[in-house]
C-alpha positions in Angstrom: 188.1 129.5 39.2 186.0 126.7 37.8 182.2 126.6 37.9 180.7 123.1 37.8 177.3 123.0 36.2 174.9 120.4 37.6 173.1 118.6 34.8 169.6 117.4 35.8 168.1 114.7 33.5 165.0 115.9 31.7 162.7 113.4 33.3 163.8 114.3 36.8 163.4 118.0 36.0 159.9 117.4 34.8 159.1 115.6 38.0 160.4 118.5 40.1 158.3 120.9 38.0 155.2 118.7 38.3 155.6 118.5 42.1 156.1 122.3 42.3 153.0 123.0 40.2 151.0 120.5 42.3 152.1 122.2 45.5 151.2 125.6 44.1 147.8 124.3 43.0 147.1 122.9 46.5 148.2 126.1 48.1 145.9 128.2 45.8 143.0 125.8 46.4 143.5 126.0 50.2 143.7 129.8 50.0 140.5 130.0 48.0 138.8 127.6 50.5 139.8 129.9 53.4 138.7 133.0 51.6 135.4 131.4 50.7 134.7 130.4 54.3 135.7 133.8 55.7 134.3 136.1 53.1 131.5 134.4 51.2 128.0 135.7 51.8 124.8 134.0 50.5 122.8 136.1 48.0 119.8 137.7 49.7 116.4 136.6 48.5 114.8 139.1 46.2 111.2 140.1 46.6 110.0 142.7 44.2 108.1 145.6 45.8 106.9 149.1 45.3 109.3 150.2 48.1 112.2 148.9 46.1 111.2 151.0 43.0 110.9 154.0 45.2 114.4 153.4 46.6 115.7 153.0 43.1 114.1 156.3 42.0 115.6 158.0 45.0 119.1 156.8 44.0 118.5 157.9 40.4 117.5 161.4 41.5 120.6 161.6 43.8 123.0 160.9 40.9 121.3 163.2 38.4 119.4 160.8 36.2 117.7 163.5 34.2 121.1 165.1 33.4 122.5 161.7 32.5 119.6 161.0 30.1 120.5 164.2 28.3 124.2 163.5 28.2 125.2 162.6 24.7 128.9 161.7 25.0 130.7 159.8 27.7 134.5 159.3 27.8 136.5 157.1 30.2 139.1 154.5 30.5 139.6 151.3 32.5 142.4 149.2 34.0 144.8 152.2 34.1 144.0 153.3 30.6 144.3 149.8 29.0 140.8 150.1 27.6 139.6 153.5 26.3 136.0 154.4 25.4 134.1 157.2 23.6 130.3 156.5 23.7 127.8 158.5 21.7 124.6 157.6 23.6 122.4 159.3 21.1 123.6 157.3 18.1 124.2 154.1 20.1 127.8 153.9 18.9 130.9 153.4 21.1 134.6 153.6 20.0 136.5 150.9 22.0 140.3 151.1 21.9 142.8 148.7 23.5 146.5 147.9 22.6 146.7 148.5 18.8 143.1 147.7 18.2 140.0 149.8 17.8 136.4 148.9 17.2 133.6 151.3 16.3 130.9 149.4 18.0 127.3 149.7 16.8 125.3 148.9 20.0 122.0 148.5 18.2 123.3 146.3 15.4 126.8 144.7 16.0 126.8 143.6 12.3 127.4 147.2 11.4 130.5 147.5 13.7 133.9 148.1 12.2 137.2 146.7 13.5 140.7 148.1 13.0 144.2 147.0 13.9 147.2 149.3 13.5 144.8 151.7 11.8 144.0 149.1 9.1 140.5 147.8 8.6 140.0 144.1 9.6 137.5 141.8 8.0 136.2 138.3 8.3 136.7 136.0 11.3 139.3 138.3 12.8 136.9 141.2 12.7 134.2 139.1 14.4 136.6 138.2 17.2 137.6 141.8 17.8 134.0 143.0 17.7 133.0 140.3 20.2 135.8 141.3 22.6 135.0 145.0 22.2 131.4 144.2 23.1 132.5 142.3 26.3 134.8 145.2 27.3 132.1 147.8 26.8 129.5 145.8 28.7 131.8 145.3 31.7 133.7 148.6 31.8 130.6 150.8 31.1 128.8 149.1 34.0 131.5 150.4 36.3 130.7 153.9 35.0 126.9 154.0 34.8 125.5 151.1 36.9 123.3 153.4 39.1 121.5 154.5 35.9 120.7 150.9 34.9 118.5 149.8 37.8 115.4 150.0 35.6 116.9 148.3 32.5 114.8 145.7 30.8 115.1 142.4 32.6 115.9 143.9 36.0 114.3 143.0 39.3 114.5 145.1 42.4 114.1 144.3 46.1 114.8 145.9 49.5 117.3 144.4 52.0 117.5 145.3 55.6 121.2 146.1 56.2 123.2 145.5 59.4 123.2 149.2 60.3 119.4 149.3 60.0 119.3 151.1 56.7 117.7 149.7 53.6 119.7 148.5 50.7 118.6 148.2 47.1 119.0 144.7 45.6 119.1 144.6 41.8 119.2 141.4 39.7 119.8 141.4 35.9 117.9 138.4 34.7 118.7 139.2 31.1 120.9 141.4 29.0 124.7 141.9 29.0 127.2 139.0 29.0 126.3 137.5 32.4 122.6 137.5 33.1 121.7 136.6 36.6 124.3 138.9 38.2 123.0 140.6 41.4 124.1 143.8 43.2 123.2 145.1 46.6 123.5 148.9 46.8 124.4 150.5 50.0 122.9 154.1 50.0 123.2 157.2 52.1 120.1 158.7 53.6 119.8 161.0 50.6 119.9 158.0 48.2 123.5 158.6 47.0 125.3 155.2 46.4 128.3 154.5 48.6 129.1 150.9 47.5 127.6 147.7 46.3 128.1 144.0 47.1 128.3 141.6 44.1 127.0 138.1 43.4 128.4 137.7 39.8 129.5 134.8 37.7 133.1 136.0 37.3 133.8 136.2 41.0 133.4 132.9 42.8 133.0 134.5 46.3 129.6 136.1 46.9 129.2 139.4 48.6 132.4 141.1 47.5 132.1 144.8 48.0 133.2 147.7 45.8 133.1 151.4 46.6 131.1 154.0 44.7 132.1 157.0 46.7 134.6 158.9 44.4 132.2 161.0 42.4 132.4 164.0 40.2 129.9 166.2 38.4 130.6 166.2 34.7 129.9 169.0 32.2 126.4 167.7 31.5 125.4 167.8 35.2 125.4 164.1 35.9 127.4 162.4 38.7 129.9 159.8 37.5 132.6 157.9 39.4 136.3 158.5 39.1 137.4 155.3 40.7 136.4 152.3 42.8 138.0 150.4 45.6 137.7 146.7 45.4 139.6 145.3 48.4 143.3 146.2 47.8 142.6 147.0 44.2 141.8 150.5 42.8 139.8 150.5 39.6 140.6 153.9 38.0 138.1 155.2 35.4 140.6 157.6 33.9 139.6 161.2 32.8 135.8 160.7 33.0 133.9 163.2 30.8 130.2 163.6 30.1 129.0 166.3 27.7 126.4 167.1 25.0 
């Protein structure tokens, strides 16, 4: 039995690949356009008010803000354990681990941070890159853990939004701080102030109003409420074995 191999000239093969990539690009662009039309919501206007601050304090009380403030250590992971964290809130130091890399991140002075790869100390430009990445990972992944406790952070603005069900949502904009200033979140709260979800208007997601759940809570050893996971459409964001202790 003989197998005849079909030889395609390189130029012809490249043309076929280019057409395939162009078709895929058009399909992705069309899919994005459809999703944008169907799912995008404009960001609500924010008008700061005393009522918004009262609503924010109600949420803080519901999730145990006093216990959270007295919590020294927080442990969690993100993206199915790909990123691991140990945060000493008192010292302002976080150990960030991913792959074969580890950064002991000084949150007050990043110049004092230390970077490691395969347990060996890294210096120079390579260390700066690892520290920069660790900072970005910490800022993003810690927000998914403690966002309710950050509604009065410096640079935040708060407003009240009338929701479709007649309840009042808490709109929070971060005008400074973090990696993406300007990001806005609309918290949907239960009557007792406990967070159920938020909608996002953030720079890394081109469709506004995407909703993520905040309803899988646990009480950690320190007495604060922290989430175990979030549902973001078909995606589950697992926070790993969340711990909070003194």
